[in-house]
C-alpha positions in Angstrom: 17.7 -5.9 2.9 18.5 -2.5 1.6 22.0 -3.5 0.4 20.9 -6.6 -1.3 17.8 -5.3 -3.1 19.1 -1.8 -3.8 15.7 -0.4 -3.0 15.2 2.7 -1.0 14.4 0.8 2.2 16.1 2.7 5.0 17.7 -0.1 6.9 14.5 -1.9 7.9 14.4 -5.1 9.9 11.2 -6.8 8.6 8.5 -6.0 6.2 5.3 -4.5 7.5 4.0 -6.7 10.3 1.5 -6.0 13.1 1.9 -7.0 16.6 -1.1 -6.3 18.9 -0.5 -3.4 21.2 -0.9 -3.8 24.9 -4.3 -2.7 26.2 -2.9 -1.4 29.4 -1.4 2.0 29.9 -2.8 3.3 26.5 -5.8 5.1 27.7 -5.4 8.7 26.4 -6.6 11.9 28.0 -5.5 14.6 25.6 -3.4 15.5 22.6 0.1 16.5 23.6 0.9 20.1 22.9 3.9 21.2 21.0 5.7 22.4 24.1 6.1 18.8 25.3 7.2 17.4 22.0 10.8 16.2 21.4 13.3 18.7 19.9 13.4 18.2 16.1 16.7 16.7 15.0 15.7 15.5 11.5 13.7 17.0 8.8 12.0 15.5 5.7 10.0 16.8 2.8 6.8 14.9 2.0 4.7 15.5 -1.1 1.0 15.0 -0.3 -1.4 14.0 -3.2 -4.9 14.1 -1.7 -6.5 13.3 -5.1 -10.2 12.7 -5.4 -13.2 11.4 -3.5 -12.3 10.5 0.0 -8.6 11.2 -0.7 -8.5 14.7 0.9 -10.3 13.4 4.0 -8.0 10.5 4.7 -4.8 12.5 3.8 -5.8 15.2 6.3 -6.0 12.5 9.1 -2.7 10.9 8.0 -0.9 14.3 7.9 -2.0 15.1 11.5 -0.8 11.7 12.7 2.5 12.1 10.9 3.0 15.5 12.5 2.3 14.2 16.0 4.4 11.1 15.7 7.2 13.2 14.2 7.1 15.8 17.0 7.2 13.0 19.6 10.2 11.4 17.9 12.2 14.5 17.0 11.2 14.6 13.4 10.0 17.6 11.4 8.0 17.2 8.2 7.8 19.8 5.4 4.6 19.0 3.5 3.8 20.1 0.0 0.3 19.4 -1.3 -0.1 19.0 -5.0 -3.0 18.2 -7.4 -3.3 14.9 -9.1 -6.0 12.7 -10.7 -9.5 14.2 -11.3 -8.6 17.2 -9.2 -5.7 18.0 -11.5 -7.9 17.4 -14.5 -10.4 19.9 -13.3 -7.8 22.5 -12.4 -5.2 22.3 -15.1 -6.5 19.8 -17.7 -4.1 16.8 -17.1 -4.1 14.0 -14.6 -0.5 14.5 -13.6 0.8 18.0 -13.9 4.6 18.4 -14.6 4.8 20.5 -11.4 3.3 17.6 -9.4 5.7 15.1 -10.7 8.6 17.4 -10.2 7.6 18.0 -6.5 7.2 14.3 -6.0 10.7 13.6 -7.4 12.3 16.2 -5.2 10.7 15.0 -2.0 11.8 12.3 0.5 8.6 10.4 0.1 5.1 10.7 -1.5 1.8 10.0 0.2 -1.2 9.6 -2.0 -4.9 9.5 -1.0 -7.0 8.2 -3.8 -7.8 9.0 -7.4 -10.7 8.6 -9.8 -14.5 9.0 -9.8 -17.6 8.6 -12.0 -17.1 12.2 -13.2 -14.1 11.3 -15.3 -15.1 7.7 -16.4 -15.9 8.7 -19.9 -12.8 10.7 -20.5 -10.3 9.5 -23.2 -7.6 7.3 -21.7 -4.9 10.0 -21.6 -7.4 12.2 -19.6 -8.4 9.6 -17.0 -7.3 10.0 -13.4 -5.8 6.5 -13.4 -3.5 7.4 -16.2 -2.0 10.0 -13.8 -1.2 7.2 -11.3 0.5 5.1 -13.9 2.6 8.0 -15.1 3.5 8.8 -11.4 4.8 5.3 -10.9 6.8 5.5 -14.1 8.1 8.9 -13.2 9.2 7.9 -9.8 10.6 4.6 -11.2 9.0 2.5 -8.5 8.7 -1.1 -9.5 8.1 -3.1 -6.3 4.7 -2.8 -4.7 4.4 -4.3 -1.2 0.8 -5.0 -0.1 0.4 -6.6 3.3 -2.8 -8.3 4.3 -3.0 -9.0 8.0 -6.1 -10.0 9.9 -6.0 -8.0 13.1 -7.3 -9.9 16.1 -9.9 -7.2 16.8 -11.3 -7.5 13.2 -11.3 -11.3 12.7 -15.1 -11.3 12.8 -15.3 -8.5 10.2 -14.0 -10.9 7.5 -16.5 -12.4 5.1 -14.7 -15.7 5.7 -15.3 -17.9 8.7 -13.3 -16.9 11.7 -11.3 -20.1 11.7 -10.3 -19.4 8.1 -9.4 -15.7 8.5 -7.9 -15.6 11.9 -4.1 -15.5 11.9 -3.7 -14.6 8.2 -0.5 -12.5 7.7 0.7 -12.4 4.1 2.5 -10.0 1.8 1.9 -9.6 -1.9 4.9 -8.4 -3.8 3.6 -7.0 -7.1 5.7 -6.0 -10.1 4.5 -2.5 -10.8 5.9 -1.0 -14.0 5.9 -3.8 -16.5 3.6 -6.4 -18.0 0.3 -5.9 -19.8 -0.4 -2.5 -18.3 2.6 -1.0 -20.1 3.5 -3.5 -22.8 3.5 -2.5 -26.5 2.0 -2.9 -29.0 -1.4 -1.9 -27.7 -4.4 -0.2 -29.1 -7.4 -0.6 -31.3 -7.7 -1.7 -34.9 -9.4 -4.0 -37.4 -8.6 -7.5 -38.4 -8.5 -9.1 -41.8 -12.2 -9.5 -41.8 -12.7 -5.8 -41.1 -13.9 -6.4 -37.5 -13.0 -4.0 -34.7 -10.3 -5.4 -32.3 -8.5 -4.3 -29.3 -5.1 -5.6 -28.1 -2.6 -5.4 -25.3 0.8 -7.1 -24.8 2.1 -8.9 -21.8 5.9 -8.5 -22.0 8.7 -8.8 -19.4 12.4 -8.3 -19.8 14.8 -10.5 -17.7 15.9 -7.5 -15.6 12.3 -6.7 -14.7 11.6 -10.2 -13.4 14.9 -10.6 -11.7 14.7 -7.4 -9.7 11.1 -8.1 -8.4 12.1 -11.7 -7.7 15.0 -10.5 -5.6 12.8 -8.1 -3.6 10.4 -11.0 -3.0 13.1 -13.5 -1.9 14.5 -10.9 0.5 11.0 -10.1 1.8 10.3 -13.8 2.4 13.7 -14.2 4.1 12.8 -11.5 6.6 9.3 -12.9 7.2 8.7 -16.7 7.6 10.9 -18.0 4.8 8.2 -19.1 2.3 7.7 -17.6 -1.2 5.0 -18.5 -3.6 5.5 -17.3 -7.2 2.1 -16.9 -9.0 1.9 -17.2 -12.8 0.0 -18.8 -15.7 2.9 -20.8 -17.0 0.7 -23.6 -18.4 -0.7 -21.1 -21.0 1.3 -17.9 -21.3 4.9 -17.6 -22.7 5.5 -14.5 -20.5 4.6 -16.6 -17.4 6.9 -19.5 -18.6 9.7 -16.9 -18.8 8.7 -15.5 -15.4 8.9 -18.9 -13.8 12.3 -19.7 -15.4 13.8 -16.5 -14.1 12.4 -17.0 -10.6 13.7 -20.6 -10.5 17.1 -19.4 -11.6 17.3 -17.1 -8.6 16.2 -19.6 -6.1 19.7 -21.1 -5.7 20.8 -17.8 -4.1 18.2 -18.2 -1.3 18.5 -21.8 0.0 16.8 -20.7 3.2 13.6 -19.6 1.4 11.1 -22.3 0.5 9.9 -21.5 -3.1 6.7 -22.8 -4.6 4.8 -22.0 -7.8 1.0 -21.7 -8.3 -1.2 -20.9 -11.3 -3.1 -17.6 -10.8 -6.5 -19.2 -11.0 -5.6 -21.7 -8.3 -4.0 -18.9 -6.2 -7.3 -17.0 -6.4 -9.1 -20.0 -5.1 -6.6 -20.9 -2.4 -6.7 -17.3 -1.0 -10.3 -17.9 -0.1 -10.0 -21.6 0.8 -6.9 -21.5 3.0 -5.2 -18.1 3.1 -2.9 -19.0 6.0 -0.9 -21.2 3.7 0.7 -18.1 2.2 3.5 -16.0 3.6 5.0 -14.0 0.7 3.5 -14.0 -2.8 5.3 -12.6 -5.8 3.6 -12.0 -9.1 3.3 -9.8 -12.2 1.5 -6.5 -12.5 -2.0 -7.6 -13.5 -2.2 -10.7 -11.3 -0.9 -8.7 -8.4 -3.4 -6.1 -8.9 -6.2 -8.6 -8.7 -4.9 -10.9 -6.0 -3.9 -8.1 -3.6 -7.5 -6.7 -3.7 -8.8 -10.2 -3.1 -6.4 -10.7 -0.1 -7.5 -7.3 1.3 -11.1 -8.5 1.7 -9.9 -11.4 3.9 -9.0 -8.8 6.4 -12.5 -7.5 6.6 -12.2 -4.2 4.7 -10.1 -2.8 1.9 -10.1 0.4 4.1 -7.6 -1.1 6.4 -4.7 -2.0 4.0 -1.7 0.2 3.1 0.9 -0.2 0.4 4.4 0.9 -0.4 5.9 1.3 -3.9 9.6 1.4 -4.0 12.4 1.7 -6.6 16.2 1.5 -6.6 16.6 5.1 -5.5 14.5 8.2 -4.9 11.3 8.7 -3.1 8.8 5.9 -2.5 5.1 6.1 -3.1 2.8 5.2 -0.3 -0.9 4.9 -0.6 -4.0 3.0 0.7 -5.1 0.3 -1.7 -8.8 1.4 -1.6 -10.3 3.6 -4.2 -11.7 7.1 -4.1 -15.2 6.0 -2.9 -17.1 8.9 -4.5 -20.4 7.7 -3.0 -19.3 8.6 0.5 -16.9 11.5 -0.2 -17.4 14.5 2.0 -19.7 12.7 4.4 -17.1 11.9 7.1 -17.7 8.1 6.5 -14.3 7.1 5.2 -12.0 4.8 7.0 -8.6 6.7 7.3 -6.7 3.8 8.8 -5.3 2.4 5.6 -3.8 5.9 4.8 -2.5 6.2 8.4 -0.9 2.8 8.1 0.5 3.9 4.7 2.1 6.8 6.6 3.6 4.3 8.9 5.1 2.4 5.9 6.4 5.7 4.6 8.3 6.2 7.9 9.6 2.6 8.0 10.4 1.9 4.4 10.9 5.3 3.0 12.7 7.1 5.8 14.0 4.4 8.0 12.2 6.0 11.0 11.1 2.8 12.7 10.3 4.3 16.1 7.8 6.8 14.6 6.4 4.1 12.4 5.9 1.8 15.4 4.2 4.6 17.3 1.6 4.9 14.6 1.1 1.2 14.3 0.6 0.9 18.0 -1.8 3.8 18.0 -4.0 2.2 15.4 -4.1 -1.0 17.3 -5.0 0.8 20.5 -7.8 2.8 18.9 -9.2 -0.5 17.7 -8.7 -2.1 21.1 -10.7 0.7 22.6 -13.6 -0.2 20.3 -13.7 2.6 17.8 -14.8 1.5 14.3 -15.7 3.3 11.0 -18.8 1.9 9.2 -16.9 -0.5 7.0 -15.5 -2.5 10.0 -18.3 -1.8 12.5 -19.9 -4.6 14.5 -22.2 -4.8 17.5 -20.6 -3.8 20.8 -18.2 -1.2 19.2 -18.6 2.5 18.8 -19.4 3.8 15.3 -17.3 6.9 14.4 -16.6 8.9 11.3 -13.3 9.6 9.6 -12.4 12.7 11.7 -13.2 11.0 15.0 -11.3 7.9 14.2 -8.3 10.2 13.4 -8.7 11.9 16.7 -8.7 8.6 18.6 -5.5 7.5 16.8 -3.9 10.8 17.8 -4.9 10.3 21.4 -3.4 6.8 21.3 -0.2 8.0 19.7 0.2 10.8 22.2 -0.4 8.6 25.3 2.3 6.0 24.5 5.5 5.7 26.5 8.7 6.0 24.3 8.6 3.3 21.6 11.3 0.7 21.4 12.1 -1.1 18.2 
């Protein structure tokens, strides 16, 4: 995939995909000490952006998991923590300090917690935490956002959908990340010919922007189950008509991939009605933003889902898709698993370290198999734990595994 998409995938075999870990032989007793860890043979620099709300809590857990998985697989991580979002606004007055962007660019990968909060909601646009995230994506030149939505067997009953609808869902949303209405110009505020106040944004895509995300999507579908659904609004929007034209033109290069098209309103309905019909979805920035959040709730909690944002070269950006959850920040209630799984995606997609990534994925599965749940995924018969304890259980599971094969 790496050669054909020119993304910074490090020789991966398949996009993010869970397989249930075996329940046997994964009962942990302790955390392995450094003396028993593998000798470090590789070293990577990771920029950590804890951000706001629950961000620092979940990043702390993910950092510990990365360190343990790395030590067991002969990998050393050099972490550099930098401010971003509301935390950066409070400390230096801007949502993305130049020093933070520079550190991110110079690293091998970037792991982000969460940004935003009520405190900064009334700020002017250029002083909102979310502006920092858009600037970070632009600065890293990441354009392909991969958001998996997999219903884990242990959590099928956590979905708001009926079990028979949710069980077995395994889809990937490939979202274009740096174009479209979020970045298009002209944009702004003004008055019309009647003197009334107006606001306007522009949905615009160049051919190269559609082509490169379409190619990532075709390659992703090829490595999964060979089905790609392109979502647009081509019955109304010229930008979507153009999108569909470019995707269709590329389809001839992928005769082994079954391509279909769906209007975004129908796609939103079908994700709730019959989500198992989807394998890989490709769509523009705003539609992808909305549909991937909808898909996340099929799984039972937005607190379970990671994401990867990749470009042609340079470090990738890895982050949970949940927000900063200021209402529970600092209360040890956050679910750290989406961030832990984002760390696994960082290893797999960003660094090509599949053994360490699989160790983390298996550890998450084992912790769930053993019945540990944070509040957002808790159900009768399982043990309710906080953010820190869930992290400790993942560490125990990671440490107890036999050497991982990929």
